[in-house]
C-alpha positions as CSV (number, residue, x, y, z in Angstrom):
1,M,147.6,55.7,89.8
2,I,144.3,56.1,91.8
3,K,144.2,57.3,95.4
4,R,141.2,56.1,97.6
5,L,139.7,57.4,100.9
6,A,136.6,55.6,102.3
7,S,134.5,55.8,105.4
8,L,133.0,52.8,107.3
9,I,129.3,52.5,107.7
10,I,127.8,49.3,109.2
11,V,124.8,47.9,107.3
12,G,122.7,44.8,107.8
13,I,122.3,45.4,111.5
14,F,121.8,42.2,113.5
15,L,122.3,43.6,117.0
16,S,121.2,46.8,118.7
17,V,121.2,46.9,122.5
18,G,120.8,50.0,124.8
19,M,121.4,50.1,128.6
20,A,122.4,52.2,131.6
21,F,125.9,51.5,132.6
22,C,127.8,51.1,136.0
23,E,131.5,50.1,135.9
24,S,131.3,46.9,133.9
25,A,128.8,44.9,131.9
26,E,128.6,41.6,129.9
27,V,126.2,41.0,127.0
28,L,125.6,37.6,125.4
29,Y,124.2,37.4,121.9
30,T,123.5,34.4,119.7
31,L,124.1,34.7,116.0
32,D,121.8,32.5,114.0
33,K,123.6,32.8,110.7
34,E,127.2,33.4,109.6
35,Y,128.6,36.8,108.5
36,T,131.6,37.2,106.2
37,N,132.8,40.5,107.5
38,C,131.4,41.4,110.9
39,V,131.8,44.6,113.0
40,F,130.6,45.1,116.6
41,Q,130.3,48.8,117.7
42,V,130.0,50.1,121.3
43,D,128.9,53.8,121.9
44,W,128.6,55.5,125.2
45,E,127.0,58.7,126.4
46,N,130.0,60.4,128.1
47,T,132.3,60.6,125.2
48,E,135.2,62.1,127.1
49,V,135.5,59.0,129.4
50,P,137.6,56.1,128.1
51,A,136.4,52.5,128.0
52,S,137.6,49.1,127.0
53,V,135.8,46.4,125.1
54,K,136.5,42.7,124.7
55,I,134.6,40.4,122.4
56,T,134.8,36.6,122.5
57,S,133.6,34.2,119.8
58,P,131.8,30.9,120.4
59,Q,135.2,29.2,119.6
60,G,136.9,31.3,122.4
61,D,138.8,33.7,120.1
62,S,139.0,37.1,121.8
63,F,139.2,40.6,120.1
64,G,140.0,43.9,121.8
65,S,142.3,46.9,122.0
66,Q,145.1,45.1,123.8
67,I,144.6,41.7,122.1
68,T,144.0,42.6,118.5
69,P,144.7,46.4,118.0
70,D,144.8,46.1,114.2
71,H,141.0,45.1,114.3
72,V,140.0,48.0,116.5
73,T,139.0,51.6,115.6
74,K,138.7,54.1,118.5
75,R,136.8,57.4,118.5
76,P,135.6,59.6,121.3
77,G,132.7,57.7,122.9
78,K,133.0,54.8,120.4
79,I,134.9,51.6,119.8
80,M,134.5,49.5,116.6
81,I,135.9,46.0,116.5
82,N,136.1,44.0,113.2
83,V,136.0,40.3,114.0
84,G,136.1,39.3,110.3
85,K,134.2,36.1,109.7
86,A,131.6,35.5,112.4
87,S,130.3,32.1,113.0
88,V,126.9,30.9,114.3
89,G,126.7,30.7,118.1
90,Q,126.9,32.7,121.3
91,W,129.2,35.8,121.3
92,K,130.2,37.6,124.5
93,V,130.7,41.4,124.7
94,E,132.5,42.7,127.8
95,I,132.6,46.4,128.6
96,E,134.6,48.2,131.3
97,G,134.6,52.0,132.2
98,N,133.8,54.5,134.8
99,K,130.6,56.6,134.5
100,L,130.0,55.9,130.9
101,G,126.4,56.8,131.0
102,N,124.0,55.1,128.6
103,V,125.7,52.5,126.4
104,N,124.5,51.1,123.0
105,I,125.9,48.0,121.5
106,S,125.3,47.4,117.8
107,G,126.8,45.1,115.1
108,G,126.4,44.4,111.5
109,Q,127.9,43.3,108.3
110,V,130.5,45.5,106.5
111,P,129.6,45.8,102.8
112,T,131.9,45.0,100.0
113,N,134.4,47.8,99.4
114,L,133.2,50.6,97.1
115,A,136.0,51.6,94.7
116,I,136.6,53.7,91.6
117,E,139.3,52.6,89.1
118,N,140.8,53.6,85.8
119,I,139.4,57.1,85.4
120,D,140.1,58.5,81.9
121,V,139.4,62.1,81.0
122,I,139.6,63.3,77.4
123,E,138.8,66.7,76.0
124,K,136.2,66.3,73.2
125,D,134.1,69.1,71.5
126,K,134.2,71.6,74.4
127,F,133.2,68.8,76.9
128,Y,135.3,66.3,78.9
129,W,134.6,62.7,78.1
130,M,135.0,60.6,81.3
131,R,135.2,56.8,81.6
132,W,135.8,54.9,84.8
133,T,135.2,51.5,86.5
134,I,133.1,51.3,89.7
135,L,133.5,48.3,92.0
136,G,131.2,47.0,94.8
137,D,127.8,45.6,95.4
138,R,125.5,48.6,95.6
139,G,122.2,50.1,94.4
140,D,122.0,53.7,92.9
141,L,125.0,55.8,93.4
142,E,125.5,59.5,93.8
143,Y,128.4,61.0,91.9
144,K,130.3,64.3,92.1
145,V,133.2,65.4,89.9
146,F,135.8,67.9,91.1
147,L,138.8,69.8,89.7
148,D,141.8,70.1,91.9
149,T,145.2,71.9,91.3
150,D,147.1,69.0,92.7
151,N,146.4,65.3,93.2
152,Q,146.2,65.1,96.9
153,G,143.8,66.3,99.7
154,F,140.5,66.0,97.7
155,D,140.0,69.8,98.2
156,G,139.0,70.8,94.8
157,I,136.0,72.6,93.1
158,E,132.8,70.7,92.3
159,V,132.0,70.9,88.6
160,D,129.4,68.2,88.1
161,S,127.0,65.9,90.0
162,F,124.6,63.1,88.9
163,T,123.0,59.8,90.1
164,S,123.3,56.3,88.5
165,K,120.1,54.5,87.9
166,D,121.1,50.9,87.9
167,T,122.5,48.3,90.2
168,I,126.2,47.4,90.2
169,K,126.9,43.7,90.2
170,K,130.7,43.2,90.5
171,E,132.2,45.9,88.4
172,T,130.7,48.4,85.9
173,V,132.3,50.7,83.3
174,R,130.6,54.0,83.1
175,E,130.9,57.0,80.8
176,R,129.7,60.6,80.9
177,N,130.4,63.9,79.2
178,V,131.1,66.7,81.6
179,E,130.8,70.4,80.8
180,I,133.1,72.7,82.8
181,K,132.2,76.4,83.0
182,G,133.5,79.3,85.0
183,I,136.9,77.7,85.8
184,S,140.1,79.6,85.1
185,T,142.4,78.2,82.3
186,G,145.1,76.0,83.8
187,K,146.3,72.5,84.7
188,Y,143.8,70.4,86.9
189,Y,143.5,67.0,88.3
190,V,140.0,65.5,88.0
191,Y,138.7,63.4,90.9
192,M,135.4,61.8,91.7
193,K,133.4,61.1,94.9
194,V,130.9,58.3,94.8
195,K,128.3,57.6,97.6
196,D,125.8,54.9,98.0
197,R,122.4,55.2,99.8
198,S,123.8,53.9,103.1
199,G,126.3,56.7,103.2
200,I,129.5,54.7,102.2
201,F,131.6,56.8,99.9
202,T,135.0,56.7,98.1
203,Y,137.2,59.1,96.3
204,A,139.6,58.7,93.4
205,Y,141.9,60.9,91.3
206,S,142.6,60.5,87.6
207,E,146.0,60.6,86.0
208,P,147.4,62.4,84.1
209,P,146.1,66.0,84.6
210,I,144.0,67.9,82.1
211,Y,144.7,71.3,80.8
212,H,141.4,73.2,80.9
213,V,140.8,76.3,78.7
214,N,138.2,78.7,80.0
215,S,135.8,79.2,77.0
216,E,134.7,82.6,78.4
217,P,137.8,84.2,79.9
218,R,137.9,88.0,80.6
219,K,141.1,88.2,78.7
220,E,140.7,87.9,74.9
221,R,143.1,85.9,72.8
222,L,146.4,87.6,71.8
223,E,146.7,88.9,68.3
224,N,149.2,87.9,65.6
225,V,150.4,84.9,67.4
226,F,153.0,83.0,65.3
227,A,154.7,79.7,66.3
228,S,157.5,78.1,64.4
229,L,160.5,75.8,64.7
230,L,163.8,77.3,65.9
231,N,166.5,74.6,65.6
232,D,165.2,71.9,67.8
233,D,163.0,74.3,69.9
234,V,159.7,76.1,69.5
235,Y,159.7,79.8,68.9
236,I,156.5,81.8,69.5
237,K,155.8,85.5,69.3
238,W,152.8,87.8,69.7
239,D,151.5,91.3,69.8
240,T,151.3,92.8,73.2
241,D,147.9,93.6,74.7
242,G,149.1,95.5,77.7
243,S,149.5,92.5,80.0
244,N,152.6,92.1,82.1
245,E,152.8,88.4,82.1
246,F,152.1,85.6,79.6
247,K,151.8,81.8,79.8
248,V,153.4,79.8,77.0
249,M,152.3,76.2,76.6
250,L,153.1,73.1,74.5
251,F,150.5,70.3,73.9
252,D,150.6,66.8,72.6
253,P,148.8,66.9,69.2
254,E,147.2,63.5,69.7
255,T,145.8,63.8,73.3
256,N,145.8,67.6,73.8
257,D,147.6,66.9,77.1
258,L,149.8,69.7,78.3
259,I,153.5,68.8,77.8
260,S,155.1,71.9,79.4
261,E,154.4,75.5,80.4
262,E,156.5,78.6,81.1
263,T,155.8,82.2,82.0
264,T,157.4,85.2,80.5
265,S,157.1,89.0,80.5
266,D,158.5,89.3,76.9
267,Y,156.5,89.2,73.6
268,S,158.4,86.2,72.2
269,H,159.6,83.0,73.8
270,V,161.7,79.9,73.0
271,M,160.7,76.6,74.6
272,A,162.5,73.3,74.5
273,V,160.5,70.3,73.2
274,P,160.8,67.0,75.2
275,D,162.3,64.1,73.4
276,G,160.1,61.8,71.3
277,Y,157.8,64.5,69.7
278,E,157.8,65.0,66.0
279,K,155.0,67.5,66.2
280,V,153.6,69.7,69.0
281,L,150.8,72.4,69.5
282,A,152.0,75.8,70.9
283,G,149.9,78.4,72.6
284,V,150.2,81.6,74.5
285,A,147.8,83.5,76.8
286,P,147.8,86.6,78.9
287,I,147.7,86.3,82.7
288,D,145.9,88.7,85.1
289,N,144.4,88.5,88.6
290,E,141.5,86.5,87.2
291,G,143.6,83.8,85.8
292,V,144.8,82.8,82.3
293,G,143.2,84.2,79.2
294,N,142.1,82.3,76.0
295,Y,144.3,81.2,73.3
296,E,144.6,79.1,70.1
297,K,146.9,76.2,69.5
298,H,149.4,76.4,66.6
299,E,151.0,73.3,65.0
300,V,154.9,73.1,64.9
301,I,156.4,70.1,63.0
302,M,159.8,69.3,64.5
303,T,161.2,67.8,61.3
304,N,160.5,70.8,59.0
305,G,163.7,72.9,59.7
306,P,165.7,74.6,56.8
307,E,168.4,72.4,55.2
308,A,171.5,74.7,54.9
309,E,175.2,74.8,55.5
310,V,177.2,77.7,56.8
311,I,181.0,77.7,56.6
312,Y,183.0,80.1,58.7
313,P,186.8,80.5,59.1
314,D,188.0,77.7,61.2
315,K,190.0,79.9,63.5
316,E,188.7,81.3,66.7
317,A,190.6,84.6,66.2
318,V,191.6,86.6,63.2
319,N,193.8,89.6,62.4
320,T,191.6,91.2,59.8
321,D,188.4,93.3,60.4
322,S,186.3,91.2,58.1
323,I,185.7,87.5,57.4
324,L,184.3,85.5,54.5
325,V,181.2,83.3,55.2
326,N,180.0,80.8,52.7
327,I,176.2,79.9,52.9
328,A,174.9,76.9,50.9
329,F,171.3,75.7,50.3
330,E,169.1,74.6,47.4
331,K,165.6,75.6,48.4
332,S,163.9,79.0,48.7
333,Y,165.2,80.5,52.0
334,S,165.9,83.9,53.5
335,I,169.2,85.0,55.1
336,F,169.4,87.2,58.1
337,I,172.8,87.9,59.7
338,T,173.7,89.8,62.9
339,V,177.1,90.7,64.4
340,N,177.0,91.5,68.1
341,N,173.1,91.8,67.8
342,R,173.6,94.4,65.0
343,V,171.8,93.5,61.8
344,V,174.4,93.4,58.9
345,L,172.3,91.5,56.3
346,D,168.5,91.4,56.1
347,N,166.3,89.1,53.9
348,A,168.9,88.1,51.4
349,T,167.8,85.1,49.2
350,Q,170.8,84.0,47.4
351,A,173.3,81.3,48.6
352,G,176.9,82.1,48.2
353,E,179.8,83.9,49.8
354,Y,179.3,87.0,52.1
355,I,181.9,89.3,53.5
356,L,181.1,90.4,57.1
357,K,182.6,93.4,58.8
358,L,183.6,92.7,62.3
359,D,184.4,94.7,65.4
360,D,187.7,94.8,67.3
361,G,187.6,92.3,70.1
362,D,184.8,89.7,70.6
363,N,182.3,89.2,67.9
364,N,179.1,87.0,68.1
365,V,178.0,86.2,64.6
366,V,174.6,84.6,63.9
367,V,173.4,83.5,60.5
368,L,169.6,82.8,60.6
369,I,168.1,80.8,57.8
370,T,164.2,81.0,57.5
371,D,162.0,78.9,55.1
372,E,158.7,79.9,53.5
373,N,156.8,78.6,56.6
374,G,158.8,80.7,59.0
375,D,160.7,77.7,60.5
376,M,164.3,78.7,61.4
377,A,167.8,77.4,61.9
378,T,170.6,79.4,63.4
379,F,174.4,79.0,62.7
380,P,176.4,80.9,65.4
381,K,180.1,81.7,65.5
382,N,182.1,83.5,68.2
383,I,185.3,85.0,66.7
384,Y,187.9,87.4,68.1
385,V,189.4,90.2,66.0
386,D,192.9,91.4,66.9
387,T,194.8,93.5,64.4
388,S,197.6,94.6,66.7
389,A,201.0,93.0,66.8
390,P,201.9,91.3,70.2
391,Q,204.3,92.9,72.5
392,L,207.9,91.7,72.3
393,S,210.6,93.3,74.5
394,I,214.3,92.3,74.4
395,T,216.2,93.1,77.6
396,E,219.6,93.9,76.0
397,D,220.0,94.7,72.3
398,I,222.6,92.4,70.8
399,D,222.4,93.5,67.1
400,Q,225.9,94.2,65.7
401,L,227.5,92.7,68.8
402,E,231.1,91.1,68.4
403,V,232.0,88.4,70.9
404,E,234.6,85.7,71.3
405,D,232.3,83.4,73.4
406,D,230.8,80.2,72.1
407,R,227.3,81.2,73.2
408,I,225.1,84.1,73.9
409,Y,222.1,84.7,76.2
410,I,219.0,86.6,75.0
411,E,216.3,87.6,77.6
412,G,213.1,89.4,77.3
413,Y,209.3,89.4,77.6
414,T,206.3,88.9,75.3
415,E,202.5,89.2,75.4
416,A,200.4,86.6,77.2
417,G,198.9,84.1,74.9
418,S,201.5,84.5,72.1
419,T,203.9,81.9,70.9
420,L,207.6,82.7,70.8
421,F,210.1,81.4,68.1
422,C,213.9,81.7,67.7
423,N,215.0,81.0,64.2
424,D,211.6,79.1,63.7
425,K,212.1,76.9,66.8
426,E,209.6,77.4,69.5
427,V,210.8,78.9,72.8
428,E,209.5,78.0,76.2
429,K,208.3,80.9,78.4
430,V,207.9,81.3,82.1
431,N,205.2,83.8,83.1
432,N,205.6,85.3,79.6
433,H,209.4,85.8,80.2
434,F,212.1,84.0,78.2
435,S,215.7,83.3,78.3
436,I,217.5,81.9,75.2
437,E,220.9,80.2,75.2
438,Y,222.1,80.5,71.6
439,E,225.1,78.5,70.3
440,L,227.3,80.8,68.1
441,E,229.3,79.7,65.1
442,S,232.4,81.5,63.8
443,G,231.7,84.5,61.8
444,E,228.2,86.2,61.4
445,N,225.2,84.7,63.2
446,I,221.7,85.9,62.2
447,I,219.2,85.6,65.1
448,K,215.5,86.0,64.3
449,I,213.0,86.1,67.2
450,R,209.2,86.1,66.5
451,A,206.2,86.5,68.8
452,V,202.9,85.3,67.2
453,D,199.5,85.9,68.9
454,I,196.3,83.8,68.5
455,A,195.1,86.0,65.6
456,G,198.3,85.5,63.6
457,N,199.8,88.9,64.3
458,E,203.6,88.9,64.6
459,S,206.3,91.0,66.2
460,R,209.9,90.4,65.0
461,Y,213.4,91.2,66.4
462,T,216.5,90.4,64.2
463,A,220.0,90.7,65.4
464,S,223.5,90.1,63.7
465,V,226.1,88.8,66.1
466,F,229.7,88.3,65.0
467,K,231.9,85.7,66.6
468,N,235.5,86.4,66.2
469,L,238.0,83.7,65.5
470,V,240.3,83.2,68.5
471,I,243.9,82.2,67.6
472,R,245.8,80.6,70.4
473,N,249.7,80.3,70.6
474,F,251.2,77.1,71.8
């Protein structure tokens, strides 16, 4: 998208009249040829005083502030009226105002619009190759090139100027190599200002922005920068140079356009890569009060990650303090394992089964597989270790109880999150409390109650209840 801003200058003057003014005046002028886009301009000496102007064509068509406001431009001490196509014949200019002072009436042809279109900017061998289309009937043109931090306002820094040497007919495609010096590293929008000899000018921004790298920054490049693939992201690390802040950047490898940028105070960073990229260029630079330092771009291929499989226990909780992890791959890889950010295996190279010692409670296990290029893939697992049996409390001990009733009630409490069973049948709980109605048979009844937590730990209660045989006399 290109934004334009243009000023209006009347050229091809056909009328210029000066006069002293009272309260009103009428000027008649005969055009001896037709004009395709005609403007009448009235200026007066006392610019703080308002005035009204009305222009009537030979055909009787009138133009003015009240009649055709869209054709009128007002400024202090000046009114311009665009009458469009002006025919041959007598035109009447009527002016009204109080104490306007000296008045000048002029008119002329508005030239064809001057416009810039299709600005392309490509980084090439430490220069920026620019290509654009210029429209309008002009002679030599004066060009200025600017860099702006946004694409609005036309308030950037001038970086180049030059003059064209040939005449534009209808449209001309131009090219130029622009060298930019002394500008801090960063993202910029390029815009151009073009002006002809009459003073008419136009502006236009280019899209998309460029990412300019200062070839002579105060800050040197960081040392030992390394970029690689980490799952589907880019991982980049570097040695510190004493800076407090760093800018990490991703670029399109085909166009060198900036894809994304982030700042960090760490000495490593992970950046997500937008969809659609099989390869990117990554860079990092120090930041100080003078801007962004220099950097190199490092290629990261998004399809080069290690091909491995890591199999953990399928449970989220276990009741042992260690687990068996199976790691399978066929190529030459290195294995790095952490448990709760503690290194438990470093630089192993053999696929196979590994026993990992875990902590009580929550464990964050990460298996990191690295190939010979430094590209990495992580295989995380959150697992909870609980080696303690769940709480199980029986309100009244019924073991060795003898009864004559047909049923017995067992009440109690068990640990939150556990599952309760009575003779292998699951029992419903209410706020971790339970009440079991148990049907008794004649003779001995063995009642087994179990509480099992999510890690598989069990608490058990077993009772023997004897139901006496009741003999009734008839």
